[in-house]
Structures are given as C-alpha cells and as structure tokens.
C-alpha positions in Angstrom: 1.9 -0.1 4.2 1.1 -0.2 2.2 1.4 2.4 0.0 -2.5 4.7 -4.4 -1.7 2.0 -6.2 -4.2 -0.6 -8.2 -4.5 -3.2 -6.3 -2.1 -5.1 -7.5 0.4 -3.3 -5.7 -1.3 -3.4 -2.4 -0.8 -7.3 -2.5 2.7 -7.2 -4.0 4.0 -5.3 -1.3 2.5 -8.1 1.1 4.6 -10.6 -0.8 7.8 -8.5 -1.9 10.3 -7.0 0.4 10.3 -3.1 0.8 12.3 -1.0 -2.0 14.1 2.0 -2.9 16.7 1.6 -5.8 18.7 3.3 -8.4 17.7 6.2 -10.9 15.9 5.0 -13.7 17.2 4.8 -17.0 16.2 6.3 -19.9 15.3 9.8 -20.8 11.9 10.9 -21.4 10.3 11.9 -24.4 9.4 15.6 -24.9 5.5 16.2 -24.6 2.6 15.1 -22.8 1.4 11.6 -24.0 -2.3 12.0 -26.0 -4.4 10.0 -23.4 -3.5 12.1 -20.8 -4.5 15.3 -23.2 -6.6 17.7 -21.5 -6.6 15.7 -18.4 -3.2 16.8 -17.4 -4.8 20.0 -15.5 -7.1 17.5 -13.7 -5.4 15.5 -10.9 -9.0 13.9 -10.0 -9.4 12.7 -13.3 -6.2 10.8 -13.9 -6.6 9.3 -10.7 -9.9 7.8 -11.5 -8.6 6.4 -15.0 -6.0 4.7 -12.7 -8.4 3.5 -10.6 -10.6 2.0 -13.0 -8.2 0.7 -14.8 -6.9 -1.5 -12.2 -10.0 -2.7 -11.4 -11.2 -3.7 -15.0 -8.3 -5.4 -16.6 -6.9 -8.3 -16.5 -3.1 -9.0 -17.0 -0.2 -11.3 -15.9 2.9 -10.0 -15.0 6.7 -10.3 -13.1 6.7 -7.7 -10.0 9.8 -6.5 -9.4 10.4 -4.4 -6.0 13.8 -2.4 -5.2 14.6 -0.7 -1.7 18.5 0.4 -1.8 20.3 -3.0 -2.4 17.3 -5.1 -1.7 15.4 -6.6 -4.6 12.1 -8.8 -4.3 9.9 -10.2 -7.4 6.9 -11.6 -8.0 4.5 -13.2 -10.2 1.0 -11.7 -10.6 -2.4 -12.9 -12.2 -5.1 -10.6 -11.8 -8.6 -10.9 -13.3 -12.0 -8.8 -12.6 -15.4 -9.8 -13.7 -17.2 -6.5 -12.9 -18.6 -7.8 -9.6 -15.6 -9.1 -8.1 -11.6 -8.8 -8.6 -9.3 -12.1 -8.0 -5.3 -11.8 -7.9 -2.6 -14.3 -7.1 0.6 -13.6 -6.1 3.5 -15.7 -6.1 6.9 -14.9 -4.5 10.0 -15.5 -6.5 12.1 -14.5 -4.1 12.8 -15.1 -0.5 10.3 -17.6 1.2 7.9 -19.5 -0.5 4.6 -18.2 -0.7 1.2 -17.6 -2.2 -0.9 -14.5 -2.0 -4.6 -15.0 -3.1 -6.9 -12.0 -2.7 -11.0 -11.8 -3.5 -12.0 -8.6 -2.9 -11.7 -7.7 1.1 -10.7 -12.0 1.5 -6.8 -12.7 1.7 -5.6 -16.1 2.0 -1.3 -16.7 1.8 -0.2 -19.9 1.6 2.8 -20.6 3.4 4.2 -24.0 1.9 7.5 -24.8 3.7 5.1 -24.3 7.1 2.0 -26.2 5.5 -0.1 -23.0 7.0 -2.4 -20.7 4.7 -3.6 -17.5 7.0 -6.9 -16.1 6.1 -7.9 -12.7 7.3 -10.4 -10.0 6.0 -8.6 -6.5 5.0 -10.9 -3.4 3.9 -9.8 -2.6 0.4 -8.4 0.8 0.6 -5.8 0.2 -2.4 -3.2 2.4 -3.3 -5.2 5.8 -3.3 -7.8 5.2 -0.5 -9.7 8.1 -1.4 -10.7 7.1 -5.2 -13.4 4.8 -3.1 -15.0 8.2 -2.6 -15.4 10.1 -5.8 -17.0 13.3 -4.2 -13.7 14.2 -2.1 -11.2 16.2 -4.1 -8.6 17.0 -1.2 -6.2 15.6 -3.1 -5.5 18.3 -5.1 -5.3 20.4 -2.1 -2.2 18.7 -1.2 -0.5 17.5 -4.7 0.2 18.8 -8.3 0.0 16.9 -11.6 3.1 17.6 -13.5 3.1 15.5 -16.7 6.9 14.5 -18.1 6.1 12.7 -21.0 6.4 9.0 -22.5 8.6 6.4 -21.7 8.6 2.6 -22.4 8.6 -0.1 -19.2 8.1 -3.6 -19.8 7.8 -3.2 -23.4 4.5 -1.2 -23.2 4.2 2.9 -24.5 3.7 4.7 -21.1 3.1 8.2 -20.2 4.5 9.6 -16.9 3.5 12.1 -14.6 4.7 13.3 -11.4 2.9 13.5 -8.2 4.6 16.9 -6.5 3.3 17.3 -2.6 2.8 21.0 -1.8 4.3 20.7 1.7 6.9 18.3 3.5 4.5 16.1 5.1 4.2 13.7 2.4 6.3 12.5 -0.3 6.1 12.7 -4.1 5.6 10.0 -6.8 6.6 9.4 -10.2 4.1 7.1 -12.1 4.1 5.1 -14.9 0.8 4.3 -16.9 0.2 2.0 -19.9 -1.2 4.5 -22.6 -4.3 3.0 -23.4 -5.4 1.3 -20.4 -4.3 3.6 -17.7 -2.9 0.4 -15.9 0.1 1.3 -13.9 3.0 0.0 -15.0 5.9 1.5 -12.7 5.8 3.8 -9.6 8.5 5.6 -7.7 8.4 7.0 -4.2 10.3 10.4 -3.8 12.0 12.2 -1.2 12.3 16.1 -0.9 14.9 16.1 -3.2 13.5 13.8 -5.6 15.7 11.1 -4.9 13.9 7.5 -5.3 13.1 6.2 -1.9 11.7 3.0 -3.4 10.5 1.7 -7.0 7.8 -1.0 -7.8 7.8 -1.8 -11.7 6.5 -4.5 -13.9 9.6 -6.1 -15.7 7.2 -8.2 -17.9 3.5 -7.8 -18.6 0.7 -9.2 -20.7 -2.4 -7.1 -20.8 -5.5 -8.4 -21.6 -4.8 -12.4 -20.8 -7.4 -14.5 -20.3 -7.1 -15.5 -16.6 -9.9 -17.7 -15.3 -11.4 -16.6 -12.3 -12.8 -19.4 -11.8 -9.6 -21.5 -11.7 -8.0 -18.8 -9.3 -11.2 -19.0 -6.7 -10.7 -22.5 -6.9 -7.0 -22.8 -5.9 -7.5 -19.9 -3.2 -10.2 -22.2 -1.9 -8.3 -25.4 -1.8 -6.7 -25.5 1.4 -6.3 -29.6 1.7 -3.3 -30.6 3.5 -2.6 -27.0 4.9 -3.6 -25.6 8.7 -5.8 -23.0 8.5 -5.4 -19.8 10.9 -7.8 -17.2 10.7 -6.9 -13.7 11.6 -9.9 -12.0 12.8 -10.3 -8.3 12.6 -12.9 -6.6 14.5 -14.3 -2.9 13.1 -14.5 -0.4 15.9 -14.0 3.4 16.2 -11.2 4.9 18.6 -13.9 6.9 20.6 -15.2 3.5 21.5 -11.8 2.1 22.4 -10.8 5.3 24.3 -9.1 6.9 21.8 -8.9 10.9 20.7 -6.7 12.2 17.9 -6.7 15.8 19.0 -3.6 17.0 16.6 -3.9 18.2 13.0 -2.1 16.7 10.2 -3.0 18.5 7.1 -5.0 16.6 4.3 -4.9 13.2 6.7 -8.5 11.8 7.3 -9.2 8.6 9.8 -10.2 6.1 7.3 -10.9 2.8 9.2 -10.3 1.3 12.6 -9.7 -2.2 13.7 -9.2 -4.2 16.5 -7.3 -7.6 16.4 -7.3 -10.1 19.4 -3.7 -11.2 20.0 -3.4 -14.8 19.9 0.1 -15.7 20.1 1.6 -15.9 22.9 4.7 -14.3 21.5 2.8 -10.9 20.9 1.3 -10.9 24.4 -1.9 -10.8 26.0 -4.9 -8.4 25.1 -5.7 -6.8 21.7 -3.9 -4.3 19.2 -6.2 -1.5 17.7 -5.3 -0.3 14.4 -6.4 3.2 13.4 -5.8 4.6 9.7 -5.8 7.7 8.2 -5.3 8.9 4.9 -4.7 11.9 2.8 -6.2 9.7 -0.4 -2.5 8.9 -1.7 0.0 8.4 1.3 -1.4 6.5 4.3 -0.3 6.0 7.8 -1.4 3.1 10.5 -1.5 4.2 14.1 -1.0 0.5 16.4 -2.0 0.5 20.0 -1.5 -2.0 22.5 -1.0 -2.7 26.3 2.7 -1.8 27.1 4.3 -5.0 28.0 8.2 -4.8 29.4 9.1 -8.0 28.5 8.5 -7.1 24.7 9.1 -3.1 24.4 11.7 -2.0 27.2 14.5 -2.9 25.3 13.1 -0.2 22.6 14.2 3.7 22.9 11.5 5.9 23.5 10.7 7.5 20.4 12.7 4.9 18.5 12.6 5.9 15.1 13.1 2.9 11.9 13.4 3.3 8.1 12.8 0.9 4.8 12.9 2.8 1.4 9.7 5.4 1.9 8.1 3.3 4.8 8.8 4.8 8.5 8.0 3.8 11.7 7.8 5.5 15.1 7.5 4.0 18.5 6.6 5.6 21.3 5.2 4.8 24.9 2.4 6.8 26.2 1.5 5.2 30.1 0.5 1.7 30.4 0.3 2.2 26.3 2.4 1.4 23.7 2.1 3.2 20.2 4.0 2.3 17.0 3.1 4.4 13.7 3.9 3.4 10.4 3.5 5.2 7.6 4.9 6.0 3.9 5.3 9.1 5.1 8.4 11.7 6.6 9.4 11.0 10.1 8.0 14.4 11.1 4.7 13.7 9.6 4.6 10.5 11.9 5.7 12.4 15.1 2.7 14.4 14.4 0.3 11.7 14.6 1.8 10.6 17.7 1.6 13.5 19.6 -1.7 14.3 18.7 -3.0 11.0 19.7 -4.7 11.2 23.5 -6.6 8.8 25.9 -9.5 9.3 27.2 -10.0 9.5 30.9 
C-alpha cells in the first residue's frame, strides 16, 4: 500500500496495522504559517519540500497508526548521509519485529521465529512522482489549501489539505514541522472529509545523532536467524502478456515486477505486480494463475476495505486479479475492467 509520505511512512505501514481514527482534537490557528508563505499556491513546491526533508533529516520518534478502533505503534530511527538512507522500525504492538531499510534493500527480523526476510523494493516513497521533478500532473488532480498551524508531538506545524479534483482519489490533511518540513502527521480523507485513517508521531526528536554505521551493522547482523530471500524480477506488463486499455485520470504505470512463488501454500507459478500512481495515491494490480483450491471460495468481484486501503478481487479466465490501493472502490473497479490479456 502503501500510501506520498516520506520514507518513514512507507516503512511504518509495513510494521503497523492499517488505520482510521477519531477526529483530531484542537482547533487550527488562523492564517498560514510563514514557512509555507508564497508557496501556498504551488503544490509542486510544497511537495518537493516534504520530499527533500524526508531525505535529509535525521530523527528518532514513536509513530502511531490508527484505523477505526485499531491502533498500532512503532519506534523509528532515521538517518541519511546524502548518499544513502537507513531506517529502523521496531513494532511496539502486535507480533515483535524489526524492519530495516537501506535505500531499496529491506530486511524484516522476526525474533519469535528466528527468521529474517530480505527483499528489494523500489523506493517510490509516499508520493512516487516526486522522484520526477518535471512531472506536474499532481496539480491537475489535487489543489492545496492552507489551513493554519497546530502543535503535534510538541512541535509547531503547518497544516494543509490536499483536495482531490474528482471522486477517483482520496484527499489528505498533512501536518509538517515548520522549520524542517518533516511530516509529523497525516490523515486520509473520504469525499465527506471524514478521516479514514491517521498516521502521526506521538513523540519526535529532530536532528538526533543517529549512527548510520550502527544501524547498518544491526541490519547486516543475521547471526542466529534463517535468511529467507524474496526475489522481485523487474519486467514489463507487455512482456508478461498484459495490456491496460482503460483510462483512470492521472494514474500512470510506475513499475512492474514478477515474484516467483516459493511457498507451497501460495500455489505454483508466479505473481505479477503492476503499480500505477497519480503522484500521491497508488494502485497495485496483482496477477496470478487462478487456483480453485485457494480462490474458489472468494466471490466474483469480492471487495474488502480497511481504513483508506481497498481491495477488489476478480477472476479473468484462467487468471486471478487482485487490485489494492488507497483509493475509492470505484477506482479499483476501473483498473480491473481495463485490464486485458494479450492473445
């Protein structure tokens, strides 16, 4: 799912359960904050400030994710030396686990099982299109509204709202620390501006002397653990025999990977993941062979939702399609309907 926030949010979502919550307390102060200033009319400048802050700041904090009545928390250490970023995220609720990310390399330690899962993931970040500074399509589908100022985790923060231009995507309310631009809180909003889910720091120390070398050493220390490597092979949908003939305004293909199933419970063959994004929201299409033993109990066009994350399953001939994204269900339906198998 993942979900435009700086790198820490994408990692935290690996570790925390999904979230929606109760409405945020406290009134916003009137007027826009100075660090936003003249940029309040430019969503592109504002987004790049967030992106650069996530890549250049070191911090330590406690991160809380809420969805409905469910709440999860984790402890995060983040450091960047200009060339590489390393993060450590320890789950404070649920099953014990520590997730490390060094640029595209991700390692998840499961101490109860003495297993470490290692894989490579594209660093799309919270807003994937931010990696392409020339891409101005975000402003075509979202507008920026400055709401004011508010304190989060003891830090003075600017508050803005990203308002979607249509019903194909959700809106966002974002709190950024005034001086650095680091995101300290984010809410995903439905069409009525109700909060579907929230992710926020309950405590955050910026500029902490986090040791990149120490985190790297902890990440590489797999002694006593069984290492399970999950390989993702880069490919294209066309090479795998798939076309997307539909049109979902603003969404563009970002990446395509193939994962060979090694788990007997997952069946034989491989799973294709095709990722689309509008620069803020993303949708993944997972394509695999239909397996009657695993899929027949699922209803045709079955839908599931947890907070802002929706999932739609669909059988297409000999194939089983699973569409997942932090978008409204009608958006997922358009993706499923537009997918075609080349003859």
